[in-house]
C-alpha positions as a Markdown table, in Angstrom:
| # | Residue | x | y | z |
|---|---|---|---|---|
| 1 | Unk | 42.9 | 158.8 | -94.8 |
| 2 | Unk | 45.0 | 156.0 | -93.3 |
| 3 | Unk | 46.7 | 155.3 | -96.6 |
| 4 | Unk | 47.5 | 159.0 | -97.1 |
| 5 | Unk | 49.0 | 159.3 | -93.6 |
| 6 | Unk | 51.2 | 156.3 | -94.3 |
| 7 | Unk | 52.2 | 157.7 | -97.7 |
| 8 | Unk | 53.3 | 161.0 | -96.4 |
| 9 | Unk | 54.7 | 159.8 | -93.0 |
| 10 | Unk | 58.3 | 159.7 | -94.4 |
| 11 | Unk | 57.9 | 162.8 | -96.5 |
| 12 | Unk | 56.6 | 165.3 | -94.0 |
| 13 | Unk | 57.3 | 166.0 | -90.3 |
| 14 | Unk | 54.8 | 164.5 | -87.9 |
| 15 | Unk | 53.9 | 168.0 | -86.6 |
| 16 | Unk | 52.8 | 169.1 | -90.0 |
| 17 | Unk | 50.8 | 166.0 | -90.6 |
| 18 | Unk | 49.0 | 166.4 | -87.2 |
| 19 | Unk | 48.3 | 170.1 | -88.1 |
| 20 | Unk | 46.7 | 169.1 | -91.4 |
| 21 | Unk | 44.6 | 166.4 | -89.8 |
| 22 | Unk | 43.4 | 168.7 | -87.0 |
| 23 | Unk | 42.4 | 171.5 | -89.3 |
| 24 | Unk | 40.7 | 169.8 | -92.3 |
| 25 | Unk | 36.9 | 169.3 | -92.2 |
| 26 | Unk | 35.7 | 165.9 | -91.0 |
| 27 | Unk | 33.7 | 165.2 | -94.2 |
| 28 | Unk | 36.6 | 166.0 | -96.6 |
| 29 | Unk | 37.0 | 163.7 | -99.5 |
| 30 | Unk | 40.2 | 161.7 | -100.0 |
| 31 | Unk | 40.9 | 163.4 | -103.3 |
| 32 | Unk | 40.8 | 166.9 | -101.7 |
| 33 | Unk | 42.8 | 165.7 | -98.7 |
| 34 | Unk | 45.5 | 164.3 | -101.0 |
| 35 | Unk | 45.7 | 167.7 | -102.9 |
| 36 | Unk | 46.2 | 169.4 | -99.5 |
| 37 | Unk | 49.0 | 167.0 | -98.6 |
| 38 | Unk | 50.6 | 167.5 | -102.0 |
| 39 | Unk | 50.5 | 171.3 | -101.7 |
| 40 | Unk | 52.0 | 171.2 | -98.2 |
| 41 | Unk | 54.7 | 168.7 | -99.3 |
| 42 | Unk | 55.6 | 171.0 | -102.3 |
| 43 | Unk | 55.8 | 174.0 | -100.0 |
| 44 | Unk | 57.8 | 172.1 | -97.4 |
| 45 | Unk | 60.3 | 170.7 | -100.0 |
| 46 | Unk | 60.9 | 174.2 | -101.4 |
| 47 | Unk | 61.7 | 175.5 | -97.9 |
| 48 | Unk | 64.5 | 172.9 | -97.3 |
| 49 | Unk | 68.1 | 174.1 | -97.5 |
| 50 | Unk | 70.0 | 172.9 | -100.5 |
| 51 | Unk | 73.2 | 170.9 | -99.9 |
| 52 | Unk | 76.1 | 173.2 | -99.5 |
| 53 | Unk | 73.9 | 176.2 | -98.7 |
| 54 | Unk | 75.6 | 178.5 | -96.1 |
| 55 | Unk | 72.8 | 178.2 | -93.5 |
| 56 | Unk | 75.2 | 179.3 | -90.7 |
| 57 | Unk | 75.9 | 182.6 | -92.5 |
| 58 | Unk | 72.2 | 183.2 | -93.1 |
| 59 | Unk | 71.4 | 182.5 | -89.5 |
| 60 | Unk | 74.2 | 184.8 | -88.3 |
| 61 | Unk | 72.9 | 187.6 | -90.5 |
| 62 | Unk | 69.3 | 187.0 | -89.5 |
| 63 | Unk | 70.1 | 187.2 | -85.8 |
| 64 | Unk | 72.8 | 189.8 | -86.0 |
| 65 | Unk | 71.0 | 192.4 | -88.0 |
| 66 | Unk | 67.9 | 192.9 | -85.7 |
| 67 | Unk | 70.0 | 192.5 | -82.5 |
| 68 | Unk | 71.9 | 195.6 | -83.4 |
| 69 | Unk | 68.6 | 197.5 | -83.1 |
| 70 | Unk | 67.9 | 196.2 | -79.6 |
| 71 | Unk | 67.7 | 198.5 | -76.6 |
| 72 | Unk | 70.3 | 198.2 | -73.8 |
| 73 | Unk | 68.0 | 198.4 | -70.9 |
| 74 | Unk | 66.6 | 196.1 | -68.1 |
| 75 | Unk | 62.9 | 196.2 | -67.5 |
| 76 | Unk | 60.2 | 194.3 | -65.6 |
| 77 | Unk | 59.2 | 190.7 | -66.3 |
| 78 | Unk | 55.7 | 190.1 | -67.5 |
| 79 | Unk | 54.2 | 193.1 | -65.7 |
| 80 | Unk | 55.6 | 192.1 | -62.3 |
| 81 | Unk | 56.9 | 195.3 | -60.9 |
| 82 | Unk | 58.7 | 193.7 | -58.0 |
| 83 | Unk | 60.9 | 191.4 | -60.1 |
| 84 | Unk | 63.5 | 192.7 | -62.6 |
| 85 | Unk | 65.2 | 190.6 | -65.3 |
| 86 | Unk | 67.8 | 191.5 | -67.9 |
| 87 | Unk | 66.4 | 191.7 | -71.4 |
| 88 | Unk | 67.4 | 193.2 | -74.8 |
| 89 | Unk | 70.9 | 192.9 | -76.1 |
| 90 | Unk | 72.6 | 192.3 | -72.6 |
| 91 | Unk | 70.4 | 189.2 | -72.1 |
| 92 | Unk | 71.1 | 188.0 | -75.7 |
| 93 | Unk | 74.8 | 188.3 | -75.1 |
| 94 | Unk | 74.5 | 186.4 | -71.8 |
| 95 | Unk | 72.8 | 183.4 | -73.6 |
| 96 | Unk | 75.0 | 183.3 | -76.7 |
| 97 | Unk | 78.3 | 183.8 | -74.7 |
| 98 | Unk | 77.3 | 180.9 | -72.5 |
| 99 | Unk | 77.8 | 182.8 | -69.3 |
| 100 | Unk | 77.5 | 180.8 | -66.1 |
| 101 | Unk | 76.9 | 183.8 | -63.8 |
| 102 | Unk | 74.0 | 185.7 | -65.3 |
| 103 | Unk | 72.9 | 189.1 | -63.9 |
| 104 | Unk | 69.3 | 188.3 | -62.9 |
| 105 | Unk | 68.6 | 184.6 | -62.4 |
| 106 | Unk | 64.9 | 183.7 | -62.1 |
| 107 | Unk | 62.6 | 180.7 | -61.9 |
| 108 | Unk | 59.0 | 180.4 | -63.0 |
| 109 | Unk | 57.5 | 177.9 | -60.5 |
| 110 | Unk | 54.3 | 176.2 | -61.6 |
| 111 | Unk | 52.2 | 174.6 | -58.8 |
| 112 | Unk | 50.2 | 171.4 | -58.5 |
| 113 | Unk | 46.5 | 171.5 | -57.7 |
| 114 | Unk | 44.9 | 172.9 | -55.6 |
| 115 | Unk | 47.8 | 175.4 | -55.0 |
| 116 | Unk | 47.8 | 176.6 | -58.6 |
| 117 | Unk | 44.3 | 178.0 | -57.9 |
| 118 | Unk | 45.5 | 180.1 | -55.0 |
| 119 | Unk | 45.2 | 177.8 | -52.1 |
| 120 | Unk | 47.8 | 178.6 | -49.4 |
| 121 | Unk | 49.7 | 180.6 | -52.0 |
| 122 | Unk | 51.1 | 183.1 | -49.5 |
| 123 | Unk | 52.4 | 180.3 | -47.2 |
| 124 | Unk | 54.0 | 178.5 | -50.2 |
| 125 | Unk | 55.7 | 181.7 | -51.4 |
| 126 | Unk | 57.1 | 182.2 | -47.8 |
| 127 | Unk | 58.3 | 178.6 | -47.8 |
| 128 | Unk | 60.3 | 179.2 | -51.0 |
| 129 | Unk | 61.8 | 182.6 | -50.2 |
| 130 | Unk | 65.1 | 182.7 | -48.4 |
| 131 | Unk | 64.4 | 184.2 | -45.0 |
| 132 | Unk | 66.8 | 185.5 | -42.4 |
| 133 | Unk | 66.4 | 185.6 | -38.6 |
| 134 | Unk | 65.4 | 189.3 | -38.8 |
| 135 | Unk | 62.0 | 188.2 | -40.1 |
| 136 | Unk | 61.3 | 186.1 | -37.0 |
| 137 | Unk | 62.8 | 188.4 | -34.3 |
| 138 | Unk | 61.0 | 190.1 | -31.6 |
| 139 | Unk | 64.0 | 191.3 | -29.6 |
| 140 | Unk | 67.7 | 190.5 | -28.8 |
| 141 | Unk | 69.1 | 191.1 | -25.3 |
| 142 | Unk | 72.7 | 190.8 | -24.0 |
| 143 | Unk | 73.3 | 189.5 | -20.5 |
| 144 | Unk | 76.7 | 191.0 | -19.5 |
| 145 | Unk | 77.0 | 188.9 | -16.3 |
| 146 | Unk | 77.0 | 185.6 | -18.2 |
| 147 | Unk | 78.2 | 186.8 | -21.6 |
| 148 | Unk | 75.0 | 185.3 | -23.1 |
| 149 | Unk | 72.8 | 186.5 | -26.0 |
| 150 | Unk | 69.1 | 186.0 | -25.5 |
| 151 | Unk | 66.8 | 185.8 | -28.6 |
| 152 | Unk | 63.1 | 186.2 | -28.4 |
| 153 | Unk | 61.3 | 184.9 | -31.5 |
| 154 | Unk | 58.0 | 186.2 | -32.9 |
| 155 | Unk | 55.5 | 183.4 | -32.0 |
| 156 | Unk | 52.7 | 184.6 | -34.4 |
| 157 | Unk | 55.0 | 184.7 | -37.4 |
| 158 | Unk | 56.3 | 181.2 | -36.7 |
| 159 | Unk | 52.8 | 179.8 | -36.3 |
| 160 | Unk | 51.7 | 181.4 | -39.6 |
| 161 | Unk | 54.2 | 179.1 | -41.3 |
| 162 | Unk | 53.8 | 176.1 | -39.0 |
| 163 | Unk | 57.5 | 176.5 | -38.2 |
| 164 | Unk | 59.0 | 174.9 | -35.1 |
| 165 | Unk | 61.3 | 177.3 | -33.3 |
| 166 | Unk | 63.7 | 174.4 | -32.7 |
| 167 | Unk | 64.4 | 174.3 | -36.4 |
| 168 | Unk | 65.4 | 178.0 | -36.2 |
| 169 | Unk | 67.8 | 177.2 | -33.3 |
| 170 | Unk | 69.3 | 174.3 | -35.3 |
| 171 | Unk | 70.0 | 176.6 | -38.3 |
| 172 | Unk | 71.5 | 179.3 | -36.1 |
| 173 | Unk | 73.9 | 176.8 | -34.5 |
| 174 | Unk | 74.9 | 175.5 | -38.0 |
| 175 | Unk | 75.7 | 179.0 | -39.1 |
| 176 | Unk | 77.6 | 180.1 | -36.0 |
| 177 | Unk | 80.8 | 178.2 | -35.4 |
| 178 | Unk | 82.0 | 178.2 | -31.9 |
| 179 | Unk | 78.7 | 179.1 | -30.3 |
| 180 | Unk | 76.2 | 176.9 | -28.4 |
| 181 | Unk | 72.4 | 177.6 | -29.0 |
| 182 | Unk | 69.9 | 176.4 | -26.3 |
| 183 | Unk | 66.1 | 176.5 | -26.3 |
| 184 | Unk | 65.5 | 178.1 | -22.8 |
| 185 | Unk | 61.7 | 178.6 | -22.9 |
| 186 | Unk | 59.1 | 178.6 | -25.7 |
| 187 | Unk | 60.4 | 180.9 | -28.5 |
| 188 | Unk | 63.4 | 182.0 | -26.4 |
| 189 | Unk | 66.9 | 181.0 | -27.5 |
| 190 | Unk | 70.2 | 181.4 | -25.5 |
| 191 | Unk | 73.4 | 181.8 | -27.4 |
| 192 | Unk | 76.8 | 181.5 | -25.7 |
| 193 | Unk | 80.4 | 181.1 | -26.9 |
| 194 | Unk | 81.9 | 177.6 | -26.3 |
| 195 | Unk | 85.0 | 179.3 | -24.8 |
| 196 | Unk | 85.3 | 182.5 | -22.9 |
| 197 | Unk | 84.1 | 185.2 | -25.3 |
| 198 | Unk | 84.3 | 188.9 | -24.6 |
| 199 | Unk | 81.5 | 191.4 | -24.6 |
| 200 | Unk | 82.6 | 193.1 | -27.8 |
| 201 | Unk | 82.1 | 189.8 | -29.7 |
| 202 | Unk | 78.5 | 189.6 | -28.4 |
| 203 | Unk | 77.7 | 193.0 | -29.8 |
| 204 | Unk | 79.1 | 192.0 | -33.2 |
| 205 | Unk | 77.2 | 188.8 | -33.0 |
| 206 | Unk | 74.0 | 190.7 | -32.3 |
| 207 | Unk | 74.1 | 192.4 | -35.7 |
| 208 | Unk | 75.3 | 189.3 | -37.5 |
| 209 | Unk | 72.4 | 187.2 | -36.2 |
| 210 | Unk | 69.8 | 189.3 | -38.0 |
| 211 | Unk | 71.2 | 188.3 | -41.4 |
| 212 | Unk | 71.6 | 184.6 | -40.7 |
| 213 | Unk | 69.6 | 182.3 | -43.1 |
| 214 | Unk | 67.1 | 180.2 | -41.1 |
| 215 | Unk | 64.3 | 179.2 | -43.5 |
| 216 | Unk | 63.3 | 178.8 | -47.1 |
| 217 | Unk | 65.5 | 178.1 | -50.1 |
| 218 | Unk | 69.0 | 179.7 | -50.3 |
| 219 | Unk | 69.4 | 182.0 | -53.3 |
| 220 | Unk | 65.7 | 182.9 | -53.6 |
| 221 | Unk | 65.8 | 186.5 | -52.6 |
| 222 | Unk | 62.3 | 187.4 | -53.7 |
| 223 | Unk | 59.0 | 185.6 | -54.6 |
| 224 | Unk | 56.0 | 187.0 | -56.3 |
| 225 | Unk | 52.7 | 185.0 | -57.0 |
| 226 | Unk | 51.4 | 186.0 | -60.4 |
| 227 | Unk | 48.0 | 185.0 | -61.9 |
| 228 | Unk | 48.3 | 183.9 | -65.5 |
| 229 | Unk | 45.1 | 182.9 | -67.2 |
| 230 | Unk | 43.3 | 180.7 | -64.7 |
| 231 | Unk | 46.3 | 179.6 | -62.5 |
| 232 | Unk | 48.9 | 181.1 | -60.2 |
| 233 | Unk | 52.6 | 181.0 | -61.0 |
| 234 | Unk | 55.4 | 182.0 | -58.6 |
| 235 | Unk | 58.1 | 184.2 | -60.1 |
| 236 | Unk | 61.4 | 184.4 | -58.2 |
| 237 | Unk | 64.3 | 186.7 | -58.1 |
| 238 | Unk | 67.3 | 184.4 | -57.7 |
| 239 | Unk | 67.5 | 180.7 | -58.5 |
| 240 | Unk | 68.2 | 177.4 | -56.8 |
| 241 | Unk | 66.5 | 175.0 | -59.2 |
| 242 | Unk | 67.8 | 171.8 | -57.7 |
| 243 | Unk | 66.2 | 172.6 | -54.3 |
| 244 | Unk | 63.0 | 174.1 | -55.8 |
| 245 | Unk | 62.0 | 170.9 | -57.7 |
| 246 | Unk | 62.3 | 168.8 | -54.5 |
| 247 | Unk | 59.2 | 170.6 | -53.0 |
| 248 | Unk | 56.1 | 168.5 | -53.1 |
| 249 | Unk | 53.7 | 171.2 | -54.4 |
| 250 | Unk | 55.9 | 172.1 | -57.4 |
| 251 | Unk | 55.0 | 171.0 | -60.9 |
| 252 | Unk | 58.4 | 169.7 | -62.1 |
| 253 | Unk | 57.2 | 169.2 | -65.7 |
| 254 | Unk | 56.6 | 172.9 | -66.3 |
| 255 | Unk | 58.8 | 174.7 | -63.8 |
| 256 | Unk | 61.8 | 176.3 | -65.5 |
| 257 | Unk | 64.9 | 178.4 | -64.7 |
| 258 | Unk | 66.3 | 181.1 | -67.0 |
| 259 | Unk | 69.8 | 179.8 | -66.1 |
| 260 | Unk | 70.9 | 177.5 | -68.9 |
| 261 | Unk | 73.7 | 175.8 | -67.0 |
| 262 | Unk | 71.4 | 175.1 | -64.0 |
| 263 | Unk | 68.9 | 173.4 | -66.3 |
| 264 | Unk | 71.7 | 171.4 | -67.9 |
| 265 | Unk | 72.9 | 170.2 | -64.5 |
| 266 | Unk | 69.4 | 169.1 | -63.4 |
| 267 | Unk | 67.7 | 167.9 | -66.6 |
| 268 | Unk | 70.5 | 167.4 | -69.1 |
| 269 | Unk | 71.6 | 168.9 | -72.4 |
| 270 | Unk | 68.3 | 168.6 | -74.2 |
| 271 | Unk | 66.6 | 170.7 | -71.6 |
| 272 | Unk | 69.4 | 173.2 | -71.8 |
| 273 | Unk | 69.0 | 173.4 | -75.6 |
| 274 | Unk | 65.3 | 174.1 | -75.2 |
| 275 | Unk | 65.9 | 176.8 | -72.6 |
| 276 | Unk | 68.4 | 178.5 | -75.0 |
| 277 | Unk | 65.7 | 178.5 | -77.7 |
| 278 | Unk | 62.9 | 179.8 | -75.4 |
| 279 | Unk | 65.1 | 182.5 | -73.8 |
| 280 | Unk | 66.3 | 183.9 | -77.2 |
| 281 | Unk | 62.8 | 183.9 | -78.6 |
| 282 | Unk | 61.5 | 185.6 | -75.5 |
| 283 | Unk | 64.1 | 188.3 | -75.8 |
| 284 | Unk | 63.4 | 188.9 | -79.5 |
| 285 | Unk | 59.6 | 188.8 | -79.1 |
| 286 | Unk | 59.9 | 191.3 | -76.2 |
| 287 | Unk | 61.6 | 193.7 | -78.6 |
| 288 | Unk | 59.0 | 193.1 | -81.3 |
| 289 | Unk | 61.5 | 191.4 | -83.6 |
| 290 | Unk | 60.0 | 188.6 | -85.8 |
| 291 | Unk | 62.6 | 185.9 | -86.5 |
| 292 | Unk | 62.2 | 182.4 | -87.9 |
| 293 | Unk | 62.8 | 179.9 | -85.1 |
| 294 | Unk | 65.0 | 177.7 | -87.4 |
| 295 | Unk | 67.8 | 180.3 | -87.1 |
| 296 | Unk | 67.6 | 179.9 | -83.3 |
| 297 | Unk | 67.5 | 176.1 | -83.6 |
| 298 | Unk | 70.7 | 176.1 | -85.6 |
| 299 | Unk | 72.4 | 178.3 | -83.0 |
| 300 | Unk | 71.2 | 176.2 | -80.1 |
| 301 | Unk | 72.3 | 172.9 | -81.8 |
| 302 | Unk | 75.7 | 174.4 | -82.4 |
| 303 | Unk | 76.0 | 175.4 | -78.7 |
| 304 | Unk | 74.9 | 172.0 | -77.4 |
| 305 | Unk | 76.2 | 169.5 | -79.9 |
| 306 | Unk | 79.2 | 168.5 | -77.8 |
| 307 | Unk | 77.0 | 167.4 | -74.9 |
| 308 | Unk | 77.7 | 170.5 | -72.9 |
| 309 | Unk | 76.6 | 174.1 | -73.3 |
| 310 | Unk | 79.4 | 176.1 | -75.0 |
| 311 | Unk | 79.2 | 179.8 | -75.7 |
| 312 | Unk | 79.9 | 181.2 | -79.2 |
| 313 | Unk | 83.3 | 182.6 | -78.3 |
| 314 | Unk | 87.0 | 181.5 | -78.1 |
| 315 | Unk | 86.3 | 179.7 | -74.8 |
| 316 | Unk | 83.4 | 177.8 | -76.2 |
| 317 | Unk | 82.7 | 176.4 | -79.7 |
| 318 | Unk | 85.7 | 178.1 | -81.3 |
| 319 | Unk | 88.2 | 176.2 | -79.2 |
| 320 | Unk | 86.6 | 172.9 | -80.4 |
| 321 | Unk | 86.9 | 173.7 | -84.1 |
| 322 | Unk | 89.0 | 171.0 | -85.9 |
| 323 | Unk | 90.6 | 173.5 | -88.2 |
| 324 | Unk | 93.8 | 175.3 | -87.0 |
| 325 | Unk | 93.3 | 178.1 | -89.5 |
| 326 | Unk | 89.7 | 178.6 | -88.3 |
| 327 | Unk | 90.8 | 179.0 | -84.7 |
| 328 | Unk | 93.6 | 181.4 | -85.8 |
| 329 | Unk | 91.1 | 183.6 | -87.6 |
| 330 | Unk | 89.1 | 184.2 | -84.4 |
| 331 | Unk | 91.4 | 185.3 | -81.6 |
| 332 | Unk | 94.9 | 184.6 | -80.1 |
| 333 | Unk | 96.5 | 183.3 | -83.4 |
| 334 | Unk | 100.0 | 182.8 | -82.0 |
| 335 | Unk | 98.8 | 180.6 | -79.2 |
| 336 | Unk | 96.9 | 178.3 | -81.7 |
| 337 | Unk | 99.8 | 178.2 | -84.1 |
| 338 | Unk | 102.3 | 177.2 | -81.5 |
| 339 | Unk | 100.0 | 174.5 | -80.0 |
| 340 | Unk | 99.2 | 173.1 | -83.5 |
| 341 | Unk | 102.9 | 173.0 | -84.4 |
| 342 | Unk | 104.0 | 171.3 | -81.1 |
| 343 | Unk | 101.3 | 168.6 | -81.5 |
| 344 | Unk | 101.8 | 168.2 | -85.3 |
| 345 | Unk | 98.2 | 169.0 | -86.1 |
| 346 | Unk | 97.0 | 168.7 | -89.7 |
| 347 | Unk | 94.3 | 171.0 | -91.3 |
| 348 | Unk | 92.3 | 169.2 | -94.0 |
| 349 | Unk | 90.7 | 172.5 | -95.2 |
| 350 | Unk | 87.1 | 171.2 | -95.1 |
| 351 | Unk | 85.4 | 174.4 | -94.0 |
| 352 | Unk | 84.8 | 177.9 | -95.3 |
| 353 | Unk | 87.2 | 180.1 | -93.3 |
| 354 | Unk | 90.4 | 178.2 | -93.9 |
| 355 | Unk | 89.8 | 178.0 | -97.7 |
| 356 | Unk | 89.1 | 181.8 | -97.9 |
| 357 | Unk | 92.4 | 182.4 | -96.0 |
| 358 | Unk | 94.5 | 180.5 | -98.5 |
| 359 | Unk | 92.5 | 181.8 | -101.5 |
| 360 | Unk | 90.9 | 178.6 | -102.9 |
| 361 | Unk | 87.3 | 177.7 | -103.7 |
| 362 | Unk | 85.1 | 177.2 | -100.7 |
| 363 | Unk | 83.3 | 173.8 | -100.2 |
| 364 | Unk | 79.8 | 175.3 | -100.2 |
| 365 | Unk | 77.1 | 176.0 | -102.9 |
| 366 | Unk | 78.6 | 175.4 | -106.4 |
| 367 | Unk | 82.0 | 174.8 | -104.7 |
| 368 | Unk | 80.6 | 171.7 | -102.8 |
| 369 | Unk | 80.3 | 169.0 | -105.5 |
| 370 | Unk | 83.4 | 167.5 | -107.2 |
| 371 | Unk | 82.6 | 166.1 | -110.6 |
| 372 | Unk | 84.7 | 163.1 | -111.8 |
| 373 | Unk | 84.4 | 162.1 | -115.5 |
| 374 | Unk | 86.0 | 159.4 | -117.4 |
| 375 | Unk | 87.6 | 160.6 | -120.7 |
| 376 | Unk | 86.9 | 158.2 | -123.6 |
| 377 | Unk | 89.4 | 158.3 | -126.4 |
| 378 | Unk | 87.5 | 158.1 | -129.6 |
| 379 | Unk | 89.3 | 156.3 | -132.5 |
| 380 | Unk | 89.7 | 158.4 | -135.6 |
| 381 | Unk | 88.2 | 156.9 | -138.7 |
């Protein structure tokens, strides 16, 4: 078997070799194993694209045709009724356009042991969710004699999360500019303006206080623990991936955001490429559309080949096309023409679009090779 593996190591992808080895019987003869390898190699060779084949056009048609049949709705994620995510055609457009502000950002947080088995799962979920002061309030009173706001915190809720009320006081003071926050007694905070404030300001502050962020991770509006197979996963509405992966109990190897640009910022362009692939496949599978992953691989490679995520539009990959005529054919032709003329740009007519525009053979398929022959002059007898 070792000789066979060595023979086909440069002919077949390692993934296919591993799949063959893992699925053949242990007592198989070398002759039968070689015939299996040969059959797989023949099938693999026939599936490769020929030089000059328009794989981009094939991929565009393969993705475009089924996407026109997609629904235009938003529905629940993986049976979690509390968390909504955009799906169908709107989500596909978000991914392929390379939009930085997506409509429903979300993170699937995988946990380390023993938390992935359900230990302290409620406390962990509360630690992740962005929490305002409203959740920890018992009452707010205004002292009109001293122009002071007195805040009584809910002791039991703070103890549930092992949260020190002094941290709450610190976060309030950080959010309120011009106000001094003091810890008067246990779980009682006193808030007063640094200068002479009026009573009307205190009444406004009373309502503003309730919505001040004091605990959790900013941007995570909702968290839902979900059991998948034999472990718990936390699904969020909202995303702040950079802060989430700093938490000790988070499995950073599997935790993933649906925001492509956030993943690029934290883990780099390869991670962003994989998120594009996963997200597109999830959308298509959710609609019951079977599509060969190689079409998606080509699209994701095109979107990330520059080292940054670029959408398939005039602000993304189109603006980076080397051909002036190709850029003109998409949108804003006058702008591209003027810029090319001012900079003295040259179009070498190496792609499809520009050759179609000037009515000459395209460099694909049978138009790709250039045959050069030497003419031999035969002497007449």
